[in-house]
Backbone as numpy.savetxt, mean C-alpha at the origin, in Angstrom:
# Nx Ny Nz CAx CAy CAz Cx Cy Cz
14.36 -20.86 -15.46 13.96 -19.88 -14.35 12.67 -20.12 -13.92
12.46 -20.15 -12.68 11.05 -20.11 -12.17 10.10 -19.13 -12.64
8.88 -19.21 -12.74 7.97 -17.91 -12.99 7.38 -17.63 -11.54
7.19 -16.21 -11.89 6.71 -15.54 -10.49 5.17 -15.68 -10.53
4.55 -15.61 -9.51 3.54 -15.55 -9.09 2.79 -14.19 -9.71
1.47 -14.46 -10.32 0.94 -13.37 -10.89 0.36 -12.07 -9.93
0.73 -10.87 -10.14 -0.02 -9.81 -9.18 -1.54 -9.84 -9.65
-2.20 -9.91 -8.32 -3.57 -9.68 -8.31 -3.93 -8.23 -7.41
-5.17 -7.96 -7.71 -5.86 -6.65 -7.02 -5.75 -6.94 -5.41
-5.90 -8.15 -5.10 -6.03 -8.64 -3.60 -4.52 -8.28 -3.16
-3.71 -8.76 -3.91 -2.15 -8.46 -3.57 -2.03 -6.90 -3.31
-2.72 -6.03 -4.13 -2.20 -4.62 -3.87 -2.94 -4.33 -2.91
-4.12 -4.67 -2.78 -4.95 -4.34 -1.36 -4.03 -4.65 -0.26
-3.62 -5.86 0.14 -2.78 -6.36 1.19 -1.51 -5.60 1.21
-0.58 -4.92 0.31 0.27 -3.92 0.44 -0.12 -2.70 0.65
-1.58 -2.39 0.44 -1.83 -0.87 0.69 -2.00 -0.97 2.44
-2.70 -1.87 2.75 -3.02 -2.37 4.33 -1.69 -2.23 5.01
-0.69 -2.88 4.58 0.53 -2.99 5.43 1.13 -1.73 5.53
1.13 -1.05 4.43 1.83 0.35 4.21 0.97 1.16 5.09
-0.36 1.11 5.35 -0.91 2.03 6.53 -0.61 1.53 7.82
-0.38 0.21 7.97 -0.01 -0.19 9.39 1.39 0.25 9.73
2.10 0.25 8.79 3.36 0.62 8.91 3.71 2.50 9.31
2.81 3.24 8.44 2.44 4.50 8.73 1.95 4.70 10.13
1.04 3.98 10.55 0.63 4.24 11.85 1.66 4.03 12.87
2.60 3.05 12.80 3.58 2.57 13.83 4.34 3.79 13.71
4.73 4.24 12.46 6.04 5.18 12.34 5.26 6.84 13.04
4.03 6.99 12.54 3.32 8.12 13.05 3.33 8.13 14.77
2.95 7.08 15.18 2.49 7.00 16.72 4.05 6.93 17.41
5.12 6.33 16.76 6.32 6.56 17.36 7.00 7.86 17.40
6.57 8.40 16.27 6.95 9.93 15.98 6.62 10.66 17.30
4.91 10.96 17.12 4.35 11.56 18.21 4.28 11.06 19.62
4.65 9.99 20.03 4.76 9.15 21.18 3.37 8.89 21.67
2.41 8.39 20.89 1.36 8.10 21.25 0.73 7.54 19.93
-0.20 6.36 20.11 -0.94 5.62 19.12 -1.77 6.79 18.76
-1.59 6.71 17.17 -2.61 7.70 16.44 -4.15 6.87 16.13
-3.92 5.44 16.26 -5.33 4.69 15.96 -5.31 4.50 14.46
-6.26 3.45 14.31 -6.26 2.82 12.77 -6.88 3.78 11.89
-8.16 4.40 12.50 -8.87 5.31 11.66 -8.09 6.56 11.11
-7.36 7.21 12.18 -6.57 8.50 11.57 -5.64 8.16 10.98
-4.78 6.81 11.09 -3.61 6.28 10.14 -4.16 6.04 8.74
-5.32 5.50 8.72 -5.70 5.22 7.29 -6.00 6.45 6.67
-6.79 7.68 7.33 -7.48 8.77 6.74 -5.96 9.60 6.25
-4.98 9.38 7.17 -3.56 10.46 6.94 -2.95 9.71 5.68
-2.81 8.50 5.77 -2.10 7.89 4.44 -2.62 7.71 3.36
-4.08 7.71 3.26 -4.83 7.80 2.17 -4.71 9.36 1.59
-4.70 10.26 2.41 -4.82 11.73 1.83 -3.19 11.91 1.25
-2.08 11.44 2.06 -0.86 12.02 1.52 -0.34 10.88 0.75
-0.76 9.53 0.53 0.04 8.57 -0.01 -0.71 7.61 -1.18
-1.92 7.49 -0.86 -2.64 6.63 -1.86 -2.73 6.75 -3.25
-2.75 8.05 -3.69 -2.89 8.38 -5.20 -1.44 7.74 -6.03
-0.28 7.98 -5.18 0.88 7.60 -5.82 1.10 6.12 -5.92
0.83 5.60 -4.55 0.78 4.20 -4.33 -0.12 3.49 -5.29
-1.31 3.78 -5.45 -2.08 3.09 -6.50 -1.70 3.39 -7.79
-1.18 4.43 -8.32 -0.55 4.47 -9.80 0.28 3.78 -10.11
1.22 3.62 -8.92 2.35 2.70 -9.12 2.17 1.19 -9.20
1.15 0.78 -8.64 0.57 -0.75 -8.62 -0.32 -1.04 -9.56
-1.01 0.10 -9.92 -1.96 -0.14 -11.31 -0.80 -0.31 -12.60
0.06 0.72 -12.60 1.07 0.52 -13.64 1.68 -0.99 -13.63
1.94 -1.59 -12.71 2.82 -2.78 -12.69 1.52 -3.97 -13.12
0.43 -3.71 -12.55 -0.71 -4.73 -12.88 -0.89 -4.52 -14.58
-0.91 -3.49 -15.17 -0.98 -3.23 -16.59 0.30 -4.05 -17.13
1.29 -3.65 -16.84 2.51 -4.32 -17.38 2.43 -5.77 -17.41
2.03 -6.43 -16.28 1.97 -7.66 -16.13 0.70 -8.08 -17.25
-0.31 -7.55 -17.20 -1.26 -7.96 -18.43 -0.67 -7.83 -19.83
-0.18 -7.01 -19.83 0.72 -6.75 -21.33 1.48 -7.95 -21.61
2.25 -8.27 -20.71 3.31 -9.24 -20.78 2.66 -10.65 -20.88
1.50 -10.85 -20.69 0.54 -12.05 -20.89 0.37 -12.24 -22.20
């Protein structure tokens, strides 16, 4: 079985940026106007960042323990 590439903090940052971009698109579609990058980031951070980071930090810690 091929080994999976190790998860890095940079991978988590990329996923967070992607999640913010998706949030911006969804909210802009819902409101019928572009909410902008800064507003999307601020809203996403307020609504989602804590759970997102806890989830990925747990995955990263599990990976380190398995090493």
